[in-house]
C-alpha positions in Angstrom: -30.0 -106.7 126.4 -30.4 -106.1 122.4 -29.2 -103.5 120.5 -30.7 -102.0 117.4 -28.2 -99.4 115.6 -29.5 -96.9 113.1 -27.4 -95.2 110.2 -28.5 -91.8 108.7 -26.5 -91.2 105.7 -28.1 -88.0 105.4 -26.3 -86.7 108.2 -22.7 -85.5 107.6 -19.8 -88.4 107.8 -18.0 -84.9 109.7 -20.2 -85.5 112.6 -18.0 -88.6 113.6 -15.0 -86.2 114.4 -17.1 -84.6 116.7 -18.1 -87.0 119.6 -16.7 -87.5 122.7 -18.3 -90.1 124.6 -16.9 -90.5 128.5 -18.8 -93.2 130.0 -18.8 -93.3 133.6 -17.7 -96.5 136.1 -20.7 -97.7 138.0 -21.4 -96.6 141.6 -18.8 -98.2 143.7 -15.8 -97.6 140.7 -16.8 -94.1 139.7 -14.4 -91.5 139.8 -14.4 -87.5 139.5 -15.0 -86.4 135.5 -11.7 -84.9 134.7 -13.2 -82.4 132.3 -12.2 -79.0 133.4 -12.7 -77.2 129.8 -15.2 -76.3 127.3 -13.0 -78.0 124.7 -11.3 -80.7 126.2 -11.8 -84.2 124.7 -12.0 -87.1 128.1 -13.4 -90.0 126.2 -13.7 -91.5 123.0 -15.6 -90.8 119.6 -17.7 -94.2 119.7 -19.3 -96.3 122.3 -17.8 -100.0 122.6 -20.4 -102.5 122.2 -20.2 -105.8 121.9 -21.2 -107.2 118.2 -23.1 -110.5 119.8 -26.0 -108.0 121.1 -26.6 -106.4 117.8 -30.1 -107.6 116.7 -30.5 -105.2 114.0 -29.1 -102.6 111.6 -31.4 -99.6 109.8 -30.4 -97.7 107.4 -31.7 -95.1 105.7 -31.0 -91.4 103.9 -33.7 -89.5 106.0 -32.4 -85.7 106.8 -33.5 -84.5 109.9 -34.7 -80.6 110.1 -35.5 -78.8 113.0 -38.1 -75.8 112.6 -37.1 -72.7 111.6 -37.1 -70.4 114.4 -39.1 -67.3 114.9 -37.7 -63.9 114.0 -37.4 -61.7 117.3 -39.2 -59.6 118.7 -39.1 -56.2 120.0 -39.9 -57.6 123.5 -36.9 -59.7 123.0 -34.9 -57.0 121.6 -35.2 -55.2 125.0 -34.4 -58.6 126.8 -31.6 -59.2 125.1 -30.1 -55.6 125.7 -31.2 -55.8 129.9 -29.0 -59.2 129.7 -26.0 -57.7 127.7 -26.4 -54.8 130.3 -26.4 -56.7 133.3 -23.2 -58.7 131.9 -21.3 -56.3 131.0 -21.1 -55.3 134.4 -21.3 -58.4 135.7 -18.0 -59.4 133.8 -16.4 -56.6 134.9 -17.3 -57.1 138.6 -16.8 -60.2 139.4 -15.4 -61.9 136.0 -11.8 -59.6 135.6 -13.4 -59.3 131.7 -13.8 -62.5 130.6 -17.2 -64.2 130.5 -17.5 -67.7 132.0 -19.0 -70.2 129.6 -22.7 -70.0 128.7 -25.5 -72.4 129.1 -28.6 -71.7 127.1 -32.1 -73.1 127.6 -33.8 -73.4 124.0 -36.8 -71.8 122.4 -37.4 -68.7 120.3 -36.5 -66.7 123.3 -32.7 -68.7 123.9 -32.4 -68.2 119.3 -32.7 -64.5 119.6 -30.9 -63.8 122.3 -28.0 -66.3 120.3 -28.3 -63.9 117.5 -27.8 -60.4 119.5 -24.9 -62.1 120.9 -23.1 -61.0 117.5 -23.1 -57.2 117.9 -22.6 -57.6 121.8 -19.6 -56.5 123.0 -18.5 -60.1 124.6 -15.4 -61.7 122.7 -14.3 -65.4 123.2 -17.8 -66.6 123.8 -17.7 -69.9 125.1 -21.0 -72.3 125.3 -21.5 -75.4 127.2 -25.2 -76.6 126.7 -28.1 -79.2 126.0 -28.1 -78.6 123.0 -27.6 -75.6 120.0 -28.7 -74.6 117.0 -27.7 -72.4 113.9 -27.9 -69.1 115.8 -24.6 -70.4 117.9 -22.7 -72.5 115.6 -22.9 -69.1 113.0 -21.3 -67.6 116.9 -18.3 -70.2 115.8 -18.3 -69.5 112.5 -17.7 -65.9 113.0 -15.2 -66.1 115.3 -17.5 -64.4 118.2 -17.3 -68.0 120.0 -14.5 -69.9 120.7 -15.2 -73.3 121.9 -18.7 -75.4 122.3 -19.8 -78.5 124.3 -23.1 -79.8 124.0 -25.1 -83.0 124.1 -27.1 -82.1 120.9 -27.3 -79.8 117.3 -30.6 -78.8 115.8 -30.1 -79.5 112.6 -30.9 -77.2 109.8 -29.9 -76.9 105.7 -27.2 -74.5 107.5 -26.4 -76.1 110.5 -25.0 -79.2 108.1 -23.4 -76.7 105.9 -21.3 -75.5 108.9 -20.6 -79.4 109.6 -19.6 -80.4 106.3 -17.5 -76.9 105.4 -15.5 -75.7 108.5 -11.9 -76.8 108.7 -11.2 -77.6 112.1 -14.6 -77.7 113.9 -13.5 -80.5 115.8 -11.1 -78.1 117.5 -13.6 -76.0 118.9 -17.2 -78.2 118.8 -17.8 -81.3 121.2 -20.6 -83.4 121.4 -21.0 -85.0 124.8 -23.0 -87.9 125.9 -26.0 -85.7 128.1 -25.1 -86.9 131.5 -21.8 -85.2 131.0 -23.4 -81.7 130.1 -26.0 -82.0 132.6 -23.9 -83.5 136.1 -24.0 -81.2 138.7 -19.9 -81.8 138.8 -19.5 -80.2 135.4 -21.5 -77.4 135.7 -20.4 -76.5 138.9 -16.6 -77.4 137.8 -17.2 -74.8 134.6 -18.6 -71.8 136.9 -20.7 -70.8 134.1 -23.3 -68.6 133.5 -26.9 -71.0 133.0 -29.6 -68.5 130.9 -32.9 -70.5 131.2 -36.8 -69.5 130.0 -40.0 -70.5 132.0 -43.5 -70.5 130.8 -44.5 -68.8 134.2 -42.6 -67.4 137.3 -44.1 -66.3 141.0 -43.1 -63.3 143.0 -40.3 -65.4 144.9 -38.7 -67.0 141.6 -39.9 -70.6 141.3 -39.9 -71.6 137.6 -42.9 -73.4 135.7 -41.0 -74.5 132.7 -43.0 -77.3 131.5 -46.6 -77.1 131.8 -49.3 -74.9 130.3 -51.8 -74.2 133.4 -50.2 -76.5 135.8 -51.7 -79.4 133.8 -50.4 -79.8 130.0 -47.0 -80.6 129.4 -46.0 -78.0 126.5 -42.2 -79.1 126.4 -39.5 -81.3 128.7 -37.4 -79.2 130.9 -34.0 -80.7 129.4 -31.3 -79.7 131.6 -32.5 -76.4 133.0 -33.4 -77.3 136.8 -29.7 -79.0 136.7 -28.0 -75.3 135.5 -29.8 -73.4 137.7 -28.9 -75.4 140.7 -25.2 -75.8 140.0 -24.2 -72.4 138.0 -21.9 -70.0 139.0 -24.7 -67.5 137.8 -28.4 -68.4 137.9 -30.7 -66.1 134.9 -34.3 -66.3 133.7 -35.5 -64.4 130.8 -39.2 -64.2 130.1 -41.1 -61.7 128.5 -43.4 -60.0 131.0 -46.9 -61.2 129.5 -47.7 -63.5 126.5 -51.1 -63.7 124.1 -51.4 -60.3 123.5 -51.3 -59.4 127.3 -54.1 -61.8 128.2 -51.4 -63.7 130.6 -49.2 -62.6 132.7 -46.0 -64.2 133.0 -45.3 -63.4 136.2 -48.0 -64.9 139.3 -48.6 -65.0 142.8 -47.9 -68.9 143.0 -46.8 -71.1 139.8 -49.2 -73.4 138.7 -46.0 -76.1 138.4 -42.6 -76.2 139.3 -39.5 -76.8 137.4 -36.8 -74.5 138.9 -37.0 -73.6 142.7 -36.5 -70.3 143.8 -33.2 -70.9 146.0 -31.6 -71.6 142.2 -32.6 -68.4 140.7 -30.0 -65.9 141.3 -31.5 -62.9 138.4 -35.1 -62.4 136.5 -34.8 -60.5 133.4 -38.0 -59.4 131.1 -38.2 -56.7 128.7 -39.1 -54.4 131.7 -35.7 -54.3 133.4 -33.6 -56.8 135.6 -34.8 -58.2 139.1 -31.4 -59.0 140.9 -32.3 -60.8 143.9 -29.0 -62.0 145.5 -28.5 -61.6 149.0 -32.5 -60.8 149.4 -34.9 -62.4 151.7 -38.6 -63.7 150.2 -40.5 -60.5 150.5 -37.3 -58.0 149.1 -37.4 -61.0 146.2 -40.8 -59.9 145.3 -40.5 -56.5 145.6 -38.0 -56.3 143.6 -39.6 -59.3 140.9 -43.0 -56.9 140.8 -41.3 -53.6 140.4 -38.3 -54.6 137.7 -39.6 -57.2 135.5 -43.9 -57.0 135.3 -46.2 -55.1 132.9 -48.1 -51.9 134.2 -51.3 -53.7 134.7 -50.1 -56.7 136.4 -47.8 -54.8 138.9 -50.7 -53.3 140.3 -52.7 -56.4 140.8 -49.7 -58.1 142.3 -48.6 -55.3 144.8 -52.1 -55.6 145.8 -51.6 -59.4 146.5 -48.4 -59.3 148.1 -50.2 -56.4 150.2 -52.9 -58.7 151.3 -50.9 -61.7 151.9 -48.6 -59.8 154.7 -51.5 -58.3 156.4 -53.2 -61.4 156.6 -50.9 -64.4 157.2 -47.4 -62.7 157.6 -44.4 -64.7 157.9 -41.1 -64.8 156.1 -42.7 -66.1 152.9 -46.7 -64.6 152.4 -49.0 -66.4 150.5 -52.8 -66.6 149.6 -53.1 -69.6 147.5 -57.1 -68.7 146.8 -56.0 -65.8 145.9 -53.0 -67.0 144.1 -54.4 -69.5 141.9 -57.5 -67.2 141.0 -55.4 -65.8 138.7 -55.5 -69.1 136.1 -59.0 -69.3 137.3 -59.6 -65.8 135.2 -57.4 -67.0 133.0 -59.9 -70.0 131.9 -63.0 -68.5 132.6 -62.7 -65.1 131.3 -59.5 -65.6 129.2 -57.6 -62.8 130.8 -55.5 -62.9 134.3 -56.9 -59.5 134.0 -59.3 -58.3 136.7 -62.3 -56.4 135.7 -63.3 -53.8 137.5 -66.6 -52.5 137.7 
């Protein structure tokens, strides 16, 4: 194996203090990952390599800059408020007043929620995420957040400034290798709350987070499925429609599945919260349609579920031909709404 080393002199030198690399042994000798808290360090700041394997060293000074996130919208603000209202109840009902660590996905909605956390009634927030950006790091600087573990930083001028100027940052921010952050063992041990988004969900809670209309990849899923499956509480957040209402993000059947319905506990849109814990499949469908869907699409989904129950029945009634008619209408007419004479 040959190794090529990249040295980017535009990156803050302080990044070297943040790394905690933990390399597991091979399968026969592997041991439990000894990580029990967000800020704990269990590895070393470097990766040992055999110098004889280094074939080249590339030195450059190109700064990395993530695209600036879009501003929030009234819909994302309402989603954030529904989430915070739900978490406020849960933290007293289950967590004795203090939230467990939060995992947040990526994208404009996740960024908007992170910004809104600055005014939320929570203190001493901890994050255990695949990547974090400016909004979450600002919470650390302000003292709203107390610890972050992540596998990556979305660099911007402000993130660069935070890393260069914040004293004692390595005590609160840890950069880990992705296979530790996304590992089922560490996720489960943290008992964290997973907050992920999707392109679309179906009436039973299956999530498509990567493929537009089931066939065009818009992004990878990162560790979203790992977190949803192993978190103490799995929450999916998304607006109920897109493209000015032409697309319902809640459909009878997803066109591609990344996260299974069995790994989703709660769904939140700008319309409300569907708590799916303890519900059977048909009860889940009723809750999602009632609490999360937009008005015109709510009527269509209610009609679909009623027909499915009457025609095929069973524990998980589905009519695939009718279900995928939604995506056909979108392709042919530019909208999922039914055209009535």
